[in-house]
C-alpha positions as CSV (number, residue, x, y, z in Angstrom):
1,X,26.6,38.9,-27.1
2,X,24.4,36.1,-25.9
3,X,25.1,33.6,-23.2
4,X,27.3,31.5,-25.5
5,X,29.5,34.5,-26.4
6,X,28.2,34.6,-29.9
7,X,26.6,37.7,-31.5
8,X,22.9,38.2,-30.5
9,X,20.7,37.0,-33.3
10,X,17.6,39.2,-33.5
11,X,14.8,38.9,-36.0
12,X,12.9,42.0,-37.1
13,X,9.7,42.5,-39.1
14,X,8.5,45.7,-40.8
15,X,11.0,46.1,-43.7
16,X,8.7,48.0,-46.1
17,X,10.7,51.2,-46.2
18,X,8.5,52.9,-48.7
19,X,6.2,56.0,-48.7
20,X,4.3,54.3,-45.8
21,X,7.3,52.9,-44.0
22,X,7.2,50.2,-41.4
23,X,9.4,50.6,-38.3
24,X,11.7,47.7,-39.1
25,X,14.6,49.5,-40.8
26,X,14.6,52.2,-38.1
27,X,14.7,49.5,-35.4
28,X,17.6,47.8,-37.1
29,X,19.5,51.2,-37.4
30,X,19.0,51.7,-33.6
31,X,20.3,48.2,-32.8
32,X,23.3,48.6,-35.1
33,X,24.2,51.9,-33.4
34,X,24.1,50.3,-30.0
35,X,25.5,46.8,-30.6
36,X,27.5,47.1,-33.8
37,X,28.9,43.8,-35.0
38,X,27.9,42.1,-31.8
39,X,24.4,41.6,-33.2
40,X,23.2,39.6,-36.2
41,X,20.0,40.9,-37.8
42,X,17.6,38.6,-39.4
43,X,14.9,40.3,-41.5
44,X,11.4,38.8,-41.7
45,X,9.5,40.0,-44.8
46,X,6.1,39.3,-46.3
47,X,6.7,40.5,-49.9
48,X,9.6,40.3,-52.2
49,X,9.7,44.0,-52.8
50,X,10.2,45.1,-49.2
51,X,13.3,47.3,-49.6
52,X,14.9,46.0,-46.3
53,X,15.4,42.6,-47.9
54,X,18.1,44.0,-50.1
55,X,19.8,46.3,-47.5
56,X,22.6,43.9,-46.8
57,X,24.8,46.6,-45.2
58,X,22.5,46.5,-42.1
59,X,20.5,43.2,-42.4
60,X,22.5,39.9,-42.5
61,X,19.8,37.6,-43.9
62,X,16.1,37.8,-44.7
63,X,13.4,35.2,-44.7
64,X,9.8,35.3,-46.0
65,X,7.1,34.7,-43.4
66,X,3.4,34.0,-43.9
67,X,0.8,36.8,-43.8
68,X,-1.0,37.3,-40.5
69,X,-4.2,36.1,-42.1
70,X,-2.7,32.6,-42.4
71,X,-2.8,32.3,-38.6
72,X,-0.4,31.7,-35.7
73,X,0.3,28.1,-36.5
74,X,1.7,28.9,-39.9
75,X,3.8,31.7,-38.4
76,X,5.2,29.4,-35.6
77,X,6.1,26.6,-38.1
78,X,8.0,29.1,-40.3
79,X,9.8,30.7,-37.3
80,X,10.9,27.4,-35.9
81,X,12.2,26.4,-39.4
82,X,14.2,29.7,-39.5
83,X,15.4,29.0,-36.0
84,X,16.9,25.7,-37.0
85,X,19.3,27.6,-39.2
86,X,19.8,30.9,-37.4
87,X,19.4,30.0,-33.7
88,X,17.4,33.2,-32.9
89,X,17.7,34.9,-29.6
90,X,14.9,37.4,-29.9
91,X,12.2,38.5,-32.4
92,X,10.8,42.0,-32.6
93,X,7.6,42.3,-34.5
94,X,6.7,45.8,-35.8
95,X,3.3,45.6,-37.4
96,X,-0.1,46.0,-35.6
97,X,-1.8,43.3,-37.6
98,X,0.9,40.6,-36.8
99,X,1.2,41.2,-33.1
100,X,-1.7,39.0,-32.0
101,X,-0.2,36.0,-33.7
102,X,3.3,36.7,-32.2
103,X,1.7,37.0,-28.7
104,X,-0.2,33.8,-29.2
105,X,3.0,31.8,-30.1
106,X,5.3,33.5,-27.6
107,X,5.2,30.5,-25.1
108,X,6.2,28.1,-27.9
109,X,8.9,30.5,-29.1
110,X,10.3,30.8,-25.5
111,X,10.5,27.0,-25.3
112,X,12.6,27.0,-28.5
113,X,14.9,29.6,-26.9
114,X,13.5,32.6,-28.8
115,X,12.6,35.5,-26.5
116,X,10.0,38.2,-27.1
117,X,9.1,41.4,-25.2
118,X,5.4,42.0,-25.9
119,X,2.2,43.0,-24.2
120,X,-0.5,40.3,-23.5
121,X,-3.7,39.9,-25.5
122,X,-5.8,41.9,-23.0
123,X,-3.4,44.8,-23.1
124,X,-3.3,44.7,-26.8
125,X,-7.1,44.8,-27.0
126,X,-7.7,47.5,-24.4
127,X,-5.8,50.2,-26.5
128,X,-7.3,49.1,-29.8
129,X,-9.0,51.7,-32.0
130,X,-12.2,49.8,-31.4
131,X,-11.9,50.4,-27.6
132,X,-10.3,53.8,-27.5
133,X,-13.4,55.6,-26.1
134,X,-13.7,53.1,-23.2
135,X,-9.9,53.3,-22.6
136,X,-10.0,57.1,-22.4
137,X,-13.0,57.1,-20.0
138,X,-11.5,54.5,-17.7
139,X,-8.1,56.2,-17.5
140,X,-9.0,59.9,-17.7
141,X,-7.5,60.5,-21.1
142,X,-9.1,62.9,-23.5
143,X,-9.9,61.0,-26.7
144,X,-12.1,61.9,-29.8
145,X,-15.6,60.5,-29.9
146,X,-15.5,57.4,-32.1
147,X,-18.2,55.2,-33.7
148,X,-17.8,51.7,-35.1
149,X,-19.2,51.4,-38.6
150,X,-20.4,48.1,-40.0
151,X,-22.4,49.4,-42.9
152,X,-22.1,52.4,-45.2
153,X,-25.7,53.4,-44.2
154,X,-24.5,54.0,-40.7
155,X,-22.5,57.0,-41.8
156,X,-25.5,59.3,-42.1
157,X,-26.4,59.2,-38.5
158,X,-22.8,59.1,-37.4
159,X,-22.1,62.3,-39.4
160,X,-25.0,64.0,-37.6
161,X,-23.3,63.1,-34.3
162,X,-19.7,64.0,-35.2
163,X,-20.2,66.7,-37.9
164,X,-17.9,67.3,-40.8
165,X,-15.0,67.1,-41.2
166,X,-14.7,63.7,-39.6
167,X,-12.0,61.0,-39.8
168,X,-12.6,57.5,-41.3
169,X,-10.1,55.0,-40.1
170,X,-9.2,51.5,-41.2
171,X,-9.3,48.6,-38.7
172,X,-5.5,48.4,-38.6
173,X,-4.1,51.2,-40.8
174,X,-4.9,54.3,-42.9
175,X,-7.2,57.2,-42.3
176,X,-9.1,59.7,-44.4
177,X,-10.4,63.2,-43.4
178,X,-13.8,63.5,-45.1
179,X,-16.0,66.5,-45.7
180,X,-19.1,65.0,-47.1
181,X,-21.3,61.8,-46.9
182,X,-20.2,60.8,-50.4
183,X,-16.5,61.0,-49.4
184,X,-17.2,59.2,-46.2
185,X,-18.9,56.3,-48.0
186,X,-16.1,56.0,-50.6
187,X,-13.6,55.9,-47.7
188,X,-15.7,53.3,-45.9
189,X,-15.7,51.0,-48.9
190,X,-12.0,51.4,-49.6
191,X,-10.8,50.8,-46.0
192,X,-13.3,48.0,-45.3
193,X,-12.1,46.1,-48.4
194,X,-8.5,46.5,-47.4
195,X,-8.6,46.1,-43.7
196,X,-12.0,44.5,-42.9
197,X,-14.8,45.6,-40.6
198,X,-15.6,47.5,-38.6
199,X,-14.4,50.8,-39.9
200,X,-14.0,53.6,-37.3
201,X,-15.5,57.1,-37.7
202,X,-13.8,59.5,-35.4
203,X,-14.4,63.1,-34.4
204,X,-11.9,65.4,-36.2
205,X,-9.6,67.3,-33.8
206,X,-8.0,70.4,-35.3
207,X,-4.6,71.2,-33.9
208,X,-0.9,70.3,-33.8
209,X,0.1,66.7,-34.4
210,X,2.5,65.3,-31.8
211,X,3.7,61.7,-31.3
212,X,5.3,60.1,-28.3
213,X,7.4,57.0,-28.6
214,X,7.5,55.1,-25.4
215,X,8.8,51.9,-23.8
216,X,7.2,50.1,-20.9
217,X,8.8,47.3,-18.7
218,X,5.6,45.3,-18.2
219,X,5.4,46.2,-14.5
220,X,3.8,49.6,-14.9
221,X,7.1,51.6,-15.2
222,X,7.9,53.9,-18.1
223,X,11.5,53.2,-19.2
224,X,11.6,55.8,-22.0
225,X,9.5,58.5,-23.7
226,X,10.5,60.8,-26.5
227,X,7.9,63.4,-27.8
228,X,8.1,64.5,-31.4
229,X,6.2,67.3,-33.2
230,X,5.5,66.6,-36.8
231,X,7.0,69.1,-39.2
232,X,5.9,67.6,-42.5
233,X,3.1,65.2,-43.1
234,X,2.5,63.2,-46.3
235,X,-0.9,62.6,-48.0
236,X,-1.0,59.3,-46.1
237,X,-0.7,61.1,-42.8
238,X,2.8,60.0,-42.2
239,X,5.5,62.2,-40.6
240,X,8.2,62.9,-43.2
241,X,10.0,65.3,-40.9
242,X,9.8,65.9,-37.1
243,X,11.6,67.3,-34.2
244,X,12.0,66.3,-30.6
245,X,10.4,68.7,-28.1
246,X,10.2,69.2,-24.4
247,X,6.8,69.0,-22.7
248,X,6.3,67.6,-19.2
249,X,2.6,67.0,-19.8
250,X,3.3,64.7,-22.8
251,X,5.8,62.7,-20.7
252,X,3.3,62.4,-17.9
253,X,0.7,61.1,-20.4
254,X,3.2,58.4,-21.4
255,X,3.9,57.6,-17.8
256,X,0.2,57.3,-17.0
257,X,-0.3,55.1,-20.0
258,X,2.5,52.7,-19.0
259,X,1.1,52.6,-15.4
260,X,-2.5,52.1,-16.4
261,X,-1.8,49.3,-18.8
262,X,1.4,47.8,-17.4
263,X,2.6,47.9,-21.0
264,X,5.4,45.6,-22.0
265,X,7.4,46.8,-25.0
266,X,7.3,49.7,-27.4
267,X,4.3,51.9,-28.0
268,X,3.4,55.2,-29.7
269,X,0.8,57.8,-28.5
270,X,-0.6,59.8,-31.4
271,X,-1.7,63.1,-29.9
272,X,-3.5,66.2,-31.2
273,X,-2.9,69.4,-29.3
274,X,-5.8,71.9,-29.7
275,X,-5.3,75.6,-29.7
276,X,-6.5,75.8,-26.1
277,X,-3.7,73.5,-25.1
278,X,-5.7,70.3,-24.5
279,X,-4.2,67.0,-25.6
280,X,-6.3,64.4,-27.3
281,X,-5.0,60.9,-27.8
282,X,-6.3,60.0,-31.3
283,X,-4.6,56.6,-31.5
284,X,-2.3,54.3,-29.5
285,X,0.0,52.1,-31.6
286,X,1.2,48.9,-29.9
287,X,4.7,48.9,-31.2
288,X,7.6,51.2,-32.1
289,X,6.9,53.9,-34.7
290,X,8.7,54.3,-38.0
291,X,10.6,57.3,-36.6
292,X,12.0,55.3,-33.7
293,X,15.6,55.8,-34.7
294,X,15.2,59.4,-33.5
295,X,15.1,58.1,-30.0
296,X,18.6,56.7,-30.3
297,X,19.9,60.0,-31.7
298,X,18.1,61.9,-28.8
299,X,19.9,59.8,-26.2
300,X,17.2,57.1,-25.4
301,X,17.8,54.2,-27.7
302,X,14.5,52.4,-27.1
303,X,15.0,49.4,-29.4
304,X,18.3,48.7,-27.7
305,X,16.8,49.1,-24.2
306,X,14.0,46.6,-25.2
307,X,16.6,44.1,-26.3
308,X,18.5,44.4,-23.0
309,X,15.3,43.9,-21.0
310,X,14.2,41.0,-23.1
311,X,17.6,39.4,-22.4
312,X,17.0,39.7,-18.6
313,X,18.9,42.9,-17.9
314,X,17.6,45.6,-15.5
315,X,17.2,49.0,-17.1
316,X,16.8,52.1,-15.1
317,X,14.3,54.6,-16.6
318,X,15.9,57.3,-18.8
319,X,15.6,60.8,-17.4
320,X,17.1,63.0,-20.1
321,X,17.0,63.4,-23.9
322,X,18.1,66.0,-26.4
323,X,15.5,68.4,-27.7
324,X,15.7,70.0,-31.2
325,X,16.9,66.7,-32.9
326,X,15.2,66.5,-36.3
327,X,14.6,63.8,-38.8
328,X,13.9,64.4,-42.5
329,X,13.1,61.3,-44.6
330,X,14.2,61.0,-48.2
331,X,14.0,58.5,-51.0
332,X,17.0,56.4,-51.9
333,X,17.4,54.0,-54.9
334,X,18.8,50.7,-53.5
335,X,20.5,49.0,-56.4
336,X,20.2,45.2,-56.3
337,X,20.8,42.2,-58.6
338,X,17.6,40.8,-60.1
339,X,18.9,37.4,-59.1
340,X,18.4,38.3,-55.4
341,X,14.8,39.3,-56.1
342,X,14.2,36.0,-58.0
343,X,15.7,33.9,-55.3
344,X,13.6,35.5,-52.6
345,X,10.4,35.2,-54.7
346,X,11.2,31.5,-55.4
347,X,12.7,30.3,-52.1
348,X,11.6,32.8,-49.5
349,X,15.2,33.8,-48.8
350,X,18.3,35.0,-50.6
351,X,20.7,32.2,-50.7
352,X,24.1,32.9,-49.1
353,X,27.0,33.5,-51.5
């Protein structure tokens, strides 16, 4: 409940629960598990075919918002318009590409009574893929060697430095493991057309993929960290099954990250463990991962803890979690009325019954 005794009204982005899922639905599930009917969930979607729009059993109402490329002013105008109707208490953005706009407008949102719990612009930039080498060197983390690629011709000399296979990554999302110059160039053109320049060429690390979902309080303290080993990986590189594991070194890495950055909000460390036991951070995501509901099942409900901190409550760091908790994703046909799709496409929301 909020200060008025009414259910907390929380807006959540990232509702694209497809084969490359956003974190939004998992965040909503975690909030429902903790708060039940004492929370009202407002979905924020970019496209009319985001499945979360039609999952009315967990999301109360959904509104369309402008793409990140339209800028922070357009986003602010839309959110304030939604706020006139919904009286939002908190907004939780869940996409990398939208975070900068949300951070920029957070002072205006706060003046309108809408809270956020986000890192600042400097913190966001420091862990970016473009700056990962510098971040690793400054904070004594092992990271793969990376090169920023502005032109396809740069790949020839980059390949000589990194050798094959190497990883070609988009500015915000997606990655390809390539084994030849031709494949590297094709990947460069595809990813630069989709996500812009530069494209990142990264040293390939062969090993076991592990992710750590974490939550920082903004003062250098780690509130929660749950390590997960990937058991099944899709052709898009997404975990389709995973299991919580116990490893003090992984928890220490998350603790060091929170302390070094004074991170505020959710984050994910993507880690590769080589056969010799060394851990390489291959990516740092500045928000909750799509598997974040597993933290709630394991005993550390990170989205719920974020909400409580955003609302001004003091949260003690979690100290225990259940290992051996697995998730396995599956496809589910959500049956909806075409009228709902038409309404959302036409009006940017589904009209209440």
